[in-house]
C-alpha positions, -999 to 999 in steps of 0.1 A, spaced: -487 685 -3 -452 697 5 -432 714 32 -413 746 26 -379 747 45 -362 781 50 -326 779 61 -309 808 80 -272 817 86 -249 787 90 -278 763 80 -282 781 47 -245 780 41 -243 743 48 -274 735 27 -262 757 -2 -298 771 -5 -319 796 14 -351 777 9 -365 746 -8 -397 726 -10 -397 690 1 -423 663 -2 -441 660 32 -446 623 27 -409 618 35 -410 642 64 -439 636 87 -418 641 119 -389 664 128 -366 634 127 -377 624 92 -374 660 80 -338 662 94 -329 630 76 -344 642 44 -324 674 46 -292 656 53 -298 631 25 -303 661 1 -274 682 13 -248 661 30 -232 655 64 -221 691 69 -257 701 71 -263 673 96 -236 687 119 -252 721 117 -287 708 122 -275 693 155 -273 728 169 -304 742 152 -340 748 162 -368 738 139 -399 760 139 -430 748 121 -454 776 115 -437 795 144 -439 766 169 -407 748 180 -404 711 170 -393 699 204 -378 665 195 -375 641 166 -410 626 172 -426 661 168 -451 660 139 -445 682 109 -480 694 97 -486 690 59 -480 722 39 -462 740 67 -432 763 65 -403 751 86 -376 775 96 -341 761 104 -325 785 129 -290 781 142 -282 796 176 -277 834 174 -254 855 195 -264 888 209 -295 901 225 
């Protein structure tokens, strides 16, 4: 199975892609997923990810130990201004 990652705003700019599919074996937790994304796209994405929320199937991954369900779509959302 795999995990689909959708990047938005500054995260998409830092990653250089709007979305991608990753092997979920390397990303069973939010921390592993972040590490996989940074390994693929570099330290600039790592800096942006430090300010982002990760949502798996619409539920926030609270910390690095949060499990990432197999086959899920994860949205990488930087903070947004406005309201």
